[in-house]
C-alpha positions as CSV (number, residue, x, y, z in Angstrom):
1,M,30.0,6.4,25.8
2,T,26.7,5.0,24.5
3,S,26.3,2.7,27.5
4,T,26.4,5.6,30.0
5,R,24.1,7.9,27.9
6,K,20.8,8.5,29.7
7,P,17.8,7.2,27.7
8,I,15.0,9.5,26.6
9,R,12.1,8.6,28.9
10,K,10.2,11.8,29.2
11,A,8.5,14.1,26.7
12,V,7.1,17.6,27.1
13,F,4.0,18.7,25.2
14,P,3.3,22.4,25.3
15,V,-0.5,22.6,25.1
16,A,-1.4,25.8,26.9
17,G,-2.1,27.8,23.8
18,L,-5.5,29.4,23.3
19,G,-6.0,28.3,19.7
20,T,-7.3,31.7,18.6
21,R,-6.8,30.9,14.9
22,F,-9.5,28.3,15.1
23,L,-12.2,30.3,17.0
24,P,-15.0,29.7,17.5
25,A,-14.3,26.0,17.4
26,T,-11.7,26.3,20.2
27,K,-13.8,28.5,22.5
28,A,-14.7,25.5,24.7
29,I,-12.6,22.7,23.1
30,P,-8.8,22.7,23.3
31,K,-7.3,23.0,19.8
32,E,-5.3,19.8,20.5
33,L,-8.5,17.8,20.7
34,L,-9.7,18.8,17.3
35,P,-9.8,15.6,15.2
36,I,-7.8,14.8,12.1
37,V,-10.3,12.3,10.7
38,D,-11.2,10.4,13.9
39,R,-8.2,11.0,16.3
40,P,-7.5,14.1,18.2
41,L,-4.4,16.0,17.2
42,I,-2.7,15.4,20.6
43,Q,-3.2,11.6,20.1
44,Y,-0.9,11.6,17.0
45,A,1.9,13.2,19.0
46,V,1.5,10.9,22.1
47,E,1.5,7.8,19.9
48,E,4.7,9.2,18.1
49,A,6.4,9.5,21.5
50,R,5.3,6.1,22.6
51,E,6.7,4.6,19.4
52,A,10.0,6.1,20.3
53,G,10.1,4.4,23.7
54,I,9.1,7.4,25.8
55,E,7.2,6.4,28.9
56,Q,6.3,9.6,30.7
57,M,4.2,12.4,29.0
58,I,4.3,15.9,30.5
59,F,1.5,18.2,29.4
60,V,2.1,21.9,30.0
61,T,-1.5,23.1,30.1
62,G,-3.4,26.3,30.9
63,R,-6.9,27.2,32.1
64,G,-9.7,25.5,30.3
65,K,-7.5,22.6,29.1
66,T,-8.8,19.9,31.5
67,A,-10.5,18.0,28.7
68,L,-7.0,17.2,27.3
69,V,-6.3,15.1,30.4
70,E,-9.8,13.5,30.4
71,N,-9.2,12.3,26.9
72,F,-6.6,10.0,28.3
73,D,-8.6,9.0,31.4
74,I,-10.9,6.0,31.6
75,A,-14.4,7.0,30.5
76,Y,-16.3,4.5,32.7
77,E,-19.9,5.3,31.4
78,L,-18.8,5.1,27.8
79,E,-16.9,1.9,28.3
80,A,-19.6,0.2,30.3
81,T,-22.2,1.1,27.7
82,M,-20.0,-0.1,24.8
83,A,-19.3,-3.4,26.6
84,A,-23.0,-3.9,27.4
85,R,-23.7,-3.5,23.7
86,G,-21.0,-5.9,22.7
87,K,-18.9,-3.2,21.0
88,D,-15.1,-3.5,20.5
89,L,-13.3,-1.4,23.1
90,S,-9.9,-1.7,21.4
91,V,-10.5,1.6,19.6
92,L,-9.9,3.3,23.0
93,D,-6.6,1.5,23.7
94,P,-4.4,4.4,22.4
95,T,-6.1,6.7,24.9
96,R,-5.1,4.6,27.9
97,F,-2.1,5.5,30.2
98,T,-0.3,3.5,32.8
99,P,-1.2,5.4,36.1
100,G,1.4,8.0,36.9
101,N,2.7,8.3,33.3
102,L,0.7,11.3,32.3
103,I,1.7,14.4,34.3
104,T,0.4,18.0,33.9
105,V,1.9,21.3,34.9
106,R,0.3,24.7,34.5
107,Q,1.7,27.6,32.5
108,Q,-0.2,30.4,34.2
109,V,0.9,33.1,31.7
110,P,1.5,32.5,28.0
111,M,5.1,33.7,27.7
112,G,6.3,31.6,24.8
113,L,7.6,28.1,24.0
114,G,10.7,28.5,26.1
115,H,8.7,29.4,29.2
116,A,6.3,26.5,28.6
117,V,9.3,24.0,28.5
118,W,10.8,25.6,31.6
119,C,7.5,25.0,33.5
120,A,8.2,21.3,33.3
121,R,11.7,21.6,34.9
122,A,10.8,19.8,38.2
123,I,9.4,16.8,36.4
124,V,12.2,16.6,33.8
125,G,14.8,16.8,36.6
126,D,18.3,15.8,35.5
127,E,17.4,13.8,32.5
128,P,17.4,14.5,28.7
129,F,13.9,14.9,27.3
130,A,12.0,15.3,24.1
131,V,9.7,18.1,23.2
132,L,6.8,17.6,20.8
133,L,4.6,20.4,19.4
134,P,1.3,18.8,18.6
135,D,0.5,21.5,16.0
136,E,3.2,19.9,13.9
137,L,1.7,16.6,12.7
138,M,4.7,14.5,11.5
139,V,3.9,11.4,9.5
140,G,6.7,8.9,8.8
141,T,7.8,5.4,9.2
142,P,9.3,5.3,11.8
143,G,7.9,8.5,13.3
144,C,9.9,11.7,13.7
145,T,10.7,11.2,17.4
146,A,11.8,7.6,16.8
147,Q,14.2,8.8,14.1
148,M,15.6,11.4,16.5
149,V,16.0,8.9,19.3
150,E,18.0,6.7,17.0
151,A,20.2,9.6,16.1
152,Y,20.6,10.6,19.8
153,N,21.7,7.0,20.6
154,E,24.5,7.6,18.1
155,V,25.7,11.2,18.9
156,G,24.1,12.2,22.1
157,G,23.7,15.9,23.1
158,N,20.9,18.1,21.8
159,L,19.0,17.4,18.6
160,I,16.3,19.2,16.6
161,S,14.3,17.9,13.7
162,V,14.5,20.0,10.5
163,L,12.9,20.1,7.1
164,E,14.0,21.9,3.9
165,V,11.6,24.5,2.6
166,P,11.8,27.0,-0.3
167,M,14.1,29.9,0.7
168,E,11.2,32.5,0.4
169,E,9.4,30.7,3.3
170,V,12.2,30.8,5.9
171,S,11.0,34.0,7.6
172,S,8.2,32.1,9.3
173,Y,10.4,29.7,11.1
174,G,13.5,29.1,13.2
175,V,16.4,28.2,10.9
176,I,19.7,26.4,11.5
177,D,23.2,27.6,10.6
178,P,24.5,24.3,9.3
179,G,27.9,22.8,9.7
180,E,29.1,19.4,8.6
181,S,26.5,16.9,7.3
182,R,26.5,13.1,7.4
183,G,23.4,11.3,6.2
184,A,20.3,12.7,7.9
185,L,22.5,14.4,10.6
186,T,23.7,18.0,10.3
187,E,25.9,19.8,12.8
188,V,24.2,22.9,14.2
189,R,26.5,25.9,14.4
190,G,23.8,28.4,15.2
191,L,20.0,29.0,15.3
192,V,18.2,32.0,14.0
193,E,14.5,32.7,14.8
194,K,12.4,34.0,11.8
195,P,15.3,35.6,9.8
196,R,14.8,37.8,6.8
197,V,15.3,35.8,3.6
198,E,18.5,37.7,2.8
199,D,19.9,36.9,6.2
200,A,18.9,33.2,6.5
201,P,21.9,30.9,6.9
202,S,20.0,27.9,5.3
203,N,16.6,26.7,4.3
204,K,16.5,24.0,7.0
205,I,13.7,24.9,9.4
206,V,13.2,23.7,12.9
207,S,10.0,21.6,12.8
208,G,8.6,21.0,16.2
209,R,10.6,18.1,17.6
210,Y,13.5,18.4,20.0
211,I,15.7,16.2,22.2
212,L,17.3,18.4,24.8
213,Q,19.7,18.0,27.7
214,P,18.5,19.2,31.1
215,E,21.1,22.1,31.1
216,V,18.7,23.9,28.8
217,M,16.5,24.5,31.8
218,R,19.3,26.5,33.5
219,A,19.6,28.6,30.3
220,L,15.8,29.2,30.3
221,E,15.9,30.2,34.0
222,S,17.7,33.4,33.1
223,Q,16.4,33.8,29.6
224,E,15.2,37.3,28.6
225,K,12.3,37.9,26.2
226,G,13.2,37.6,22.6
227,A,11.3,37.7,19.3
228,G,7.6,38.7,19.8
229,G,8.2,39.6,23.4
230,E,8.3,35.9,24.4
231,I,10.8,33.6,26.0
232,Q,12.1,31.8,22.9
233,L,13.3,28.2,23.2
234,T,15.6,28.8,20.2
235,D,17.6,31.4,22.2
236,S,18.3,29.0,25.1
237,M,19.1,26.2,22.7
238,A,21.6,28.4,21.0
239,K,23.5,28.8,24.3
240,M,24.2,25.1,24.3
241,I,26.0,25.2,21.0
242,G,29.8,24.8,21.5
243,H,29.2,23.3,25.0
244,Q,27.4,20.1,24.1
245,P,27.0,18.2,20.8
246,F,24.2,19.8,18.8
247,H,22.7,18.2,15.6
248,A,19.8,18.5,13.3
249,V,18.0,15.4,12.0
250,T,16.4,15.9,8.6
251,F,13.1,14.2,9.0
252,K,12.2,11.5,6.5
253,G,8.5,12.0,6.2
254,R,5.8,14.6,5.8
255,R,4.9,17.6,8.0
256,F,1.5,19.2,8.3
257,D,1.2,22.6,9.9
258,C,-2.0,22.0,11.9
259,G,-1.7,25.3,13.6
260,S,-3.1,26.8,10.4
261,K,-6.6,26.1,9.0
262,T,-5.3,25.2,5.5
263,G,-2.7,22.8,7.0
264,F,-5.4,21.3,9.2
265,V,-7.6,20.6,6.2
266,E,-4.6,19.3,4.2
267,A,-3.7,16.8,7.0
268,T,-7.3,15.6,7.2
269,L,-7.6,15.0,3.5
270,A,-4.1,13.4,3.2
271,L,-4.7,11.0,6.1
272,A,-8.3,10.2,5.0
273,L,-7.1,9.4,1.5
274,E,-4.6,6.8,2.9
275,R,-7.2,5.0,5.0
276,E,-8.2,1.6,3.8
277,D,-11.7,2.1,5.2
278,M,-12.4,5.4,3.5
279,G,-9.7,6.4,1.1
280,A,-11.5,5.4,-2.1
281,E,-14.7,7.1,-1.1
282,V,-12.9,10.3,0.0
283,R,-11.1,10.3,-3.4
284,K,-14.5,10.1,-5.2
285,I,-15.8,13.0,-3.0
286,A,-12.8,15.2,-3.8
287,E,-13.1,14.4,-7.5
288,R,-16.7,15.2,-7.5
289,L,-16.2,18.5,-5.7
290,L,-13.3,19.5,-8.1
291,A,-15.5,18.8,-11.1
292,R,-18.0,21.4,-10.2
């Protein structure tokens, strides 16, 4: 069966959001271009996908998001100036794409994550694909998507990454109803979006990474609005349960919720502290600030 399983070559990045929680910083700059230390948030997600062997990146964008694409274009003036001054251009290597491997589609109306994924249906075609939410910064070795692709190569079907959180926090997330577990893999019997604590079937939350079969697009086609008046990806994924294999992969690594200001600051500090070129200095700064 493994030999006939289609590889994961495409990834969808829903990046049409307005970033209102970060205003006024995001009035003119897409939230996904805000830097964690010296790399834009979207860069971490793209590099994670590349590490997993994904070739084609699909950005689902909205109005005012053209800078996202320009970040991965060739900045001729910048490169020519740097080259003339003898500066090392390798720092720009992660922003380069093979022509044709970055594709954008528009989500004209913000109708939820499920709708954003559905907007990519023509490019996804009849292939399984990954979905990465750039707000969720996943740090691990290997990366979250690589861990999921490894699991996909074993069991196929649909997969979601999960993390365990304290039970009192589950109401903020999508939660799985778990079945049989084996190592990092857990069978998914059901999905519940933002349950009340007393109704939650587990404390395993869906954490912004998915591998989905193309049939989910058919489910999204007729999907009615769910929680929050939006077309929820969770609702369409739930329809796949029982028809195709469906597993959760417990991510071995750390997650930073960069959709919140405190999570964004935490990610910046955590990654800066681990950098060889600045970690010691940042630690001294933090200690000095805490001593006040």
